[in-house]
LODO-177455 format. One record per residue: residue in one letter; x, y, z of N, C-alpha, C, O, CB in turn. Coordinates in steps of 0.2 Angstrom, whole numbers, padded with zeros to 4 digits, always signed. Each point is the difference from the previous one (the first is absolute). Glycine has a CB too. Layout:
// residues N
AXYZXYZXYZXYZXYZ...
// end
This chain:
// residues 152
M-0037-0284-0732-0004-0007+0002+0002-0005-0006+0000+0001-0006-0009+0006+0012P+0011-0013-0003+0002-0005-0005-0005-0003-0004-0006+0000+0002+0015-0003+0006D-0008+0000-0013-0005-0003-0005-0001-0007+0003+0004-0005+0001+0000+0011-0011L-0010-0007+0012-0002-0007+0003-0005-0004-0004-0003-0005+0002+0004+0011+0009T-0001-0005-0018-0004-0004-0004+0001-0007+0000-0005-0004+0000+0004+0014-0007T+0007-0012+0007+0002-0007+0000-0002-0003+0006-0003-0006+0000+0013+0008-0007Q-0009+0001+0013-0002-0003+0006-0008+0000+0001-0002-0005+0002+0013+0010+0003K-0014+0000-0008-0007-0001+0000-0003-0005-0004-0005-0004+0002+0005+0016+0000R+0003-0013-0008-0002-0006-0004+0001-0006+0003-0004-0005+0000+0007+0012-0010L+0003-0008+0013+0002-0007+0003-0005-0001+0006-0003-0005+0001+0015+0006-0004A-0014+0004+0007-0004+0000+0005-0007-0002-0002-0004-0004+0003+0010+0012+0004A-0008-0005-0013-0007-0001-0003+0000-0008-0002-0006-0003+0001+0005+0015-0005E+0006-0014+0001+0000-0007-0002+0000-0005+0006-0004-0005+0000+0010+0008-0010I-0002-0001+0015+0000-0005+0006-0007+0000+0003-0003-0005+0002+0015+0008+0000L-0015+0003-0001-0006+0001+0004-0007-0002-0005-0005-0001+0003+0011+0010+0005G-0004-0009-0014-0006-0002-0005-0005+0006-0001-0006-0002+0000+0008-0010+0004V+0000+0018-0003-0004+0006-0001+0003+0004-0006+0005-0001-0002-0009+0001+0014G+0000+0005-0014+0003+0005-0004+0005+0005+0003+0000+0001+0006-0011-0002-0012V+0015+0004+0002+0006+0004+0002-0003+0006+0004+0003+0003+0004+0004-0006-0014S-0013+0006+0007-0003+0006+0004-0002-0002+0007-0001+0005+0003-0003-0001-0015R+0003-0010+0014-0002-0001+0007+0006-0002+0004-0002-0001+0006-0009-0003-0010I+0017+0005+0002+0005-0001+0005+0002+0007+0003+0001+0005-0003+0004-0014-0005W-0005+0008+0015+0002+0006+0004+0007-0001+0003+0001-0006+0003-0013+0008+0000I+0016+0003-0003+0007-0001+0003+0000+0006+0005-0002+0005-0001+0007-0010-0009D-0002+0003+0016+0001+0004+0006+0004+0006-0002+0006-0002-0001-0008-0008+0009P+0000+0016-0008+0004+0006-0002+0006+0000+0005+0005+0003-0002-0015+0003-0003E+0010-0008+0011+0006+0000+0005+0005-0004-0002+0006+0001+0001-0014+0002+0008R+0007-0009-0013+0005-0005-0002+0001-0001-0007+0002-0005-0002-0005-0001+0012I+0002+0012-0014+0001+0000-0007+0007-0003-0002+0001-0003-0005-0009+0013+0004D+0013-0007+0005+0007-0002-0002+0001-0008+0001+0004-0003-0004+0000+0014+0008D-0007-0014+0001+0001-0007+0001-0003-0004-0006+0002-0005-0003-0003+0006+0015V-0005+0002-0015-0003-0003-0005+0004+0001-0007+0000-0005-0004-0011+0007+0010A+0014+0003-0006+0004+0002-0006+0006-0005-0001+0002-0002-0005-0005+0014+0006E+0006-0014+0005+0005-0005+0000-0002-0007-0001+0004-0004-0002+0002+0011+0010A-0012-0009-0007-0003-0006-0001+0000-0002-0008-0004+0004-0003-0003-0003+0014I+0011-0006-0013+0000-0001-0007-0003-0007-0002-0002-0002-0006+0011+0010+0005T-0009-0013+0006-0002-0006-0002-0007-0002+0003-0003+0004+0004+0015-0008-0003R-0015-0001-0003-0007-0002+0002+0000-0001+0008-0004+0001+0003+0001-0006-0015E+0009+0002+0014+0001-0002+0007+0000+0007+0004-0003+0000+0006+0009-0011-0009D-0003+0016+0001+0001+0006+0003-0007+0003+0001-0002+0003+0005+0013-0001-0009I-0015-0002-0002-0007+0003+0000-0005-0004+0005-0003+0003+0004+0005+0000-0016K-0001-0010+0012-0004-0004+0005+0002+0002+0007-0005+0000+0004+0004-0010-0013R+0007+0011+0011+0002+0002+0006-0003+0006+0002-0003+0001+0006+0014-0007-0007L-0011+0011-0003-0003+0007+0001-0008-0001+0001-0003+0004+0004+0012+0002-0011I-0012-0010+0003-0007-0001+0001-0002-0003+0007-0004+0002+0003+0003-0004-0016H+0006-0003+0015-0001-0003+0006+0001+0005+0006-0004+0000+0005+0008-0011-0010D+0000+0016+0004+0002+0005+0005-0006+0005+0000+0000+0005+0004+0013-0007-0005G-0017+0003-0004-0005+0005+0000+0002+0006-0004-0004+0005+0001-0001-0010+0009V+0010+0005-0013+0003+0006-0004-0004+0001-0006-0002+0005-0002+0013-0007+0007I-0013-0004-0008-0004+0000-0007-0006-0004+0002-0001-0005+0003+0011+0005-0010K-0016+0004+0005-0007-0003+0002-0004+0001-0006+0002+0003-0005-0001+0000+0017V-0007-0006-0012-0005+0000-0005-0005+0005+0002-0003-0001+0005+0005-0011-0009K-0004+0017-0001-0005+0005+0002-0007-0004-0001+0000-0005-0004+0007+0015+0000P-0012-0008+0008-0006-0004-0001-0003+0002-0007+0001+0005-0003-0003-0005+0015I-0003-0004-0014-0003+0001-0007-0005+0006+0001-0004+0001+0005+0004-0013-0008H+0000+0017-0001-0004+0006+0000-0005-0001-0005+0001+0001-0006+0009+0006+0010G-0016-0008-0002-0006-0001-0004-0003+0007-0003+0003+0005+0002-0006-0015+0005N-0002+0010-0011-0003+0006-0003-0005+0002+0005-0004-0004+0002+0007+0000-0014S-0004+0010+0013-0005+0003+0004-0007+0000-0003+0000+0002-0006+0009+0005+0012R-0014-0010-0003-0006+0000-0003-0005+0006+0003-0006+0000-0001+0007-0012+0000A+0002+0017+0004-0003+0005+0003-0004+0004-0005-0006+0002+0001+0014-0001+0008R-0004+0001-0014-0004+0004-0006-0005-0004-0003-0005+0003-0002+0016+0004+0000W-0010-0013+0001-0005-0004-0003-0006-0001+0004-0006+0001-0003+0015-0008-0003K-0008+0007+0012-0006-0001+0005-0004+0006-0001-0007+0000+0000+0013-0007+0008V-0003+0013-0008-0004+0007+0000-0004+0000-0007-0006+0002+0000+0015+0004+0007R-0005-0008-0012-0004+0000-0007-0005-0005+0000-0006+0002-0003+0016+0002-0003H-0009-0010+0009-0005-0005+0000-0007+0002+0003-0005-0001-0002+0014-0007+0002E-0008+0012+0006-0005+0002+0004-0004+0005-0004-0006+0001+0000+0012-0003+0011Q-0003+0007-0015-0003+0005-0004-0004-0003-0006-0005+0002-0001+0014+0006+0004R-0006-0013-0006-0003-0004-0005-0007-0003+0002-0005-0001-0003+0016-0001-0003K-0010-0001+0012-0006-0003+0003-0006+0005+0001-0006-0002+0000+0013-0006+0006K-0005+0015-0005-0005+0005+0000-0002+0003-0006-0004+0004-0001+0009-0001+0012G-0002-0006-0017-0002+0002-0006+0005+0005-0003-0001+0003-0006-0011-0005+0008R+0017+0004+0002+0005+0005-0003+0005-0003-0005+0000-0006+0000-0001+0013+0011R+0004-0003-0015+0005-0002-0004-0002-0005-0005+0004-0005-0003+0004+0007+0012R-0015-0002-0011-0002-0005-0005-0003+0004-0006-0004-0003-0004+0001-0005+0014G+0004+0014-0011-0003+0004-0005+0003-0002-0007+0004-0004-0001-0005+0013+0009H-0001-0006-0013+0002-0001-0007+0007+0000-0001+0003-0003-0004-0014+0007+0000G+0014+0002+0007+0007+0001-0001+0005-0005+0002+0005-0001-0001-0008+0012+0001R+0000-0015+0005+0004-0006+0003+0000-0006-0003+0004-0004+0001-0007+0009+0010R-0002-0006-0016-0001-0006-0003+0005-0002-0006+0001+0005-0004-0013-0004+0007K+0014-0007-0003+0004-0002-0005-0003-0007-0003-0003-0004+0004+0014+0010+0001G-0010-0007-0011-0003-0006-0004-0007+0002-0001-0003+0005+0001+0011-0013+0005D-0011+0003-0010-0007+0000-0002-0005-0002+0005+0002-0002+0006+0002+0000-0017A-0010+0003+0010-0005-0002+0005+0000-0007+0003-0001-0001+0006-0006+0009-0012T+0009-0013+0001+0001-0007+0003+0006-0001+0004+0000-0005+0004-0006+0002-0014A+0010+0008+0010+0006-0001+0005-0002+0001+0007+0002-0003+0005+0006+0007-0014R-0014+0000+0010-0002+0002+0007-0007-0004+0001-0002-0001+0006+0007+0012-0006H-0008-0014-0005-0006-0004+0001+0001-0007-0003+0002-0001-0006-0009+0012+0005D+0006-0016+0005+0002-0007-0002-0005-0002-0005-0006+0000+0001+0011-0002+0010R-0003-0001-0017-0004-0002-0005-0004-0006+0002-0006-0001-0002+0014+0005-0006K-0004-0009+0012-0004-0006+0002-0005+0002+0005-0006-0003-0001+0017-0003+0000E-0010+0010+0005-0006+0003+0005-0006+0002-0004-0005-0002+0001+0014+0005+0008D-0008+0001-0014-0005+0003-0005-0004-0006-0003-0006+0000+0000+0013+0010-0002W-0003-0015-0001-0003-0006-0003-0004-0004+0005-0006-0002-0002+0016+0002-0006M-0007-0001+0014-0004-0004+0005-0007+0003+0002-0005-0003+0000+0016-0001+0004N-0011+0011-0003-0006+0004+0001-0005-0001-0005-0006-0001+0001+0013+0009+0006R-0004-0007-0013-0005+0000-0006-0003-0007-0001-0006+0000-0001+0013+0009-0005I-0003-0014+0006-0002-0007-0002-0005-0002+0006-0005-0004-0002+0016+0001-0005R-0010+0005+0013-0004-0002+0005-0007+0003+0000-0005-0004+0001+0015+0003+0006K-0010+0007-0010-0006+0003-0001-0004-0003-0005-0006-0001+0000+0011+0012+0004I-0002-0012-0010-0003-0003-0006-0003-0007+0002-0005-0002-0001+0013+0008-0006R-0004-0010+0011-0002-0007+0002-0006+0000+0005-0004-0004-0001+0016+0000-0001R-0011+0009+0006-0006+0001+0005-0007+0001-0004-0005-0003+0002+0013+0007+0007F-0007+0000-0014-0006+0002-0004-0002-0006-0004-0006-0002+0000+0009+0014-0001L+0001-0016-0002-0001-0006-0004-0004-0005+0005-0005-0004-0002+0015+0006-0006R-0007-0003+0014-0003-0005+0005-0007+0003+0002-0005-0005+0000+0016+0002+0004Y-0012+0009-0004-0007+0003+0002-0005-0002-0006-0005-0002+0002+0010+0011+0005L-0003-0008-0013-0004-0001-0006-0002-0008+0000-0005-0002-0001+0010+0012-0005R+0000-0014+0007-0001-0007+0000-0005-0003+0006-0004-0003-0001+0016+0002-0004D-0010+0004+0011-0004-0002+0006-0008+0002-0001-0004-0003+0003+0015+0003+0004H-0012+0006-0010-0007+0002-0001-0003-0002-0007-0005+0003-0002+0008+0007+0009N+0000-0015-0010-0002-0003-0006-0001+0005-0006-0005-0001-0004-0001-0008+0011M+0010+0014-0007+0000+0005-0005+0004-0003-0006-0001+0002-0006-0001+0008+0014I+0007-0014-0007+0004-0004-0005+0000-0007+0002+0000-0002+0006+0007+0013-0009D-0006-0015-0002+0001-0007+0002+0007-0002+0001+0005+0004-0001-0015-0007-0006R+0012-0003+0009+0006-0002+0002+0005+0000-0005+0006+0002+0001-0011-0009+0007R+0003+0005-0014+0005+0000-0006+0002+0007-0002+0006+0002-0001-0012-0012-0003T+0001+0015+0004+0002+0007-0001+0004+0003+0005+0005+0003-0001-0016-0002-0005Y+0010-0003+0012+0004+0002+0006+0007-0002-0001+0005+0004+0001-0015-0005+0007R+0011-0005-0010+0007-0003-0001+0003+0004-0005+0006+0001+0000-0010-0013+0004R+0001+0013-0010+0003+0003-0006+0002+0007+0002+0005+0002-0001-0012-0009-0007L+0002+0011+0012+0002+0007+0002+0006+0000+0005+0004+0004+0000-0016-0001-0002Y+0012-0008+0006+0005-0001+0005+0007+0000-0003+0005+0003+0002-0013-0009+0006R+0008+0001-0013+0006-0001-0004+0002+0007-0004+0006+0001+0000-0008-0014-0001L-0002+0016-0002+0001+0006-0003+0003+0005+0005+0005+0004-0002-0014-0006-0007A+0006+0003+0015+0002+0004+0005+0007-0001+0002+0005+0004+0001-0016-0003+0003K+0013-0008-0003+0006-0002+0002+0006+0002-0006+0005+0002+0002-0010-0012+0005G+0002+0010-0013+0005+0001-0006+0001+0008-0001+0004+0002-0004-0008-0012-0001G+0000+0014+0009+0001+0007+0000-0004+0004-0005+0002+0005-0002+0010-0007+0006V-0017-0001-0006-0004+0002-0006-0004+0007+0003-0001+0005-0004+0000-0017-0001F-0001+0011+0011-0004+0006+0003+0005+0004+0004+0003-0002+0005-0014-0004-0005K+0012+0013-0002+0004+0004+0004-0003+0003+0006+0004+0003+0005+0002-0001-0015S-0012-0003+0011-0004+0002+0006-0007-0003+0001-0002-0004-0005+0008+0015+0004L-0009-0010+0006-0007-0003+0001-0004+0003-0005-0005-0003-0003+0006+0002+0015A+0000+0008-0014-0005+0003-0005+0001-0003-0007-0005-0001-0003+0006+0012+0010S+0005-0013-0008+0002-0003-0007-0004-0007+0000-0002-0002-0006+0013+0008+0005L-0011-0009+0006-0004-0007+0001-0007+0001-0002-0003-0003-0003+0011-0001+0011K-0011+0009-0004-0007+0002-0001-0002+0002-0007-0005-0002-0003+0005+0006+0015H+0005+0000-0015-0001+0002-0007+0000-0006-0005-0004-0001-0004+0010+0012+0007Y-0002-0016-0001+0001-0006-0004-0007-0004+0000-0002-0003-0005+0015+0003+0007L-0015-0001+0004-0006-0003+0002-0006+0003-0004-0004-0004-0003+0008+0000+0014K-0005+0010-0011-0005+0004-0004+0001-0001-0007-0005-0001-0004+0004+0009+0013E+0007-0007-0012+0001-0001-0007-0001-0006-0003-0002-0001-0005+0011+0009+0007H-0007-0014+0002-0001-0007-0003-0007-0002+0003-0001-0006-0001+0013+0004+0001E-0016+0006+0002-0007-0002+0002+0000-0006+0005-0005-0004+0000+0001+0009-0011I+0008-0005+0015+0000-0006+0005-0004+0003+0006-0004-0005+0003+0016+0001-0006L-0012+0010+0004-0005+0003+0005-0004+0006-0003+0003+0003-0004+0004-0007+0014K-0013+0004-0009-0004+0006-0003+0002+0006+0003+0002+0005-0004-0012-0012+0002E+0010+0008+0008+0002+0006+0004+0005-0001+0005-0002-0005+0004-0009+0011-0007V+0016-0003+0004+0005-0001+0005+0000+0006+0005+0000+0006-0002+0007-0013-0006R-0008+0005+0015+0000+0005+0005+0007+0002+0001+0001+0004+0005-0011-0009+0000
// end
């Protein structure tokens, strides 16, 4: 069988695809072997001796099966996990949930006249600055600084 690397390269350049996508008719290999100029290759392309293979995508069948299993909770055990907890748990999401809870509580205290507006503002800024790592730590702060006598 003749070496057709040059012909394949020329055809790939002409057709604007990779060498691996060039198909040569096995019946007319000798004609292709004789073709040495770009014009010869263009003529063979026109005659249908040289064609472009279609793009072959990656199959998603296996992914779909795994995805369905994960939706059911399979393949999510400790042995499957890579990275630390924050890799699987969004830090921003955690912060949003925490700050919303703290701000909701501060609003409740202000609206029920348990703290005045100035205290509310100061605590709000402290919360924004990340001083309180949870609602419990805010309540502890309120009790410790005698802002509230008893905290529910």
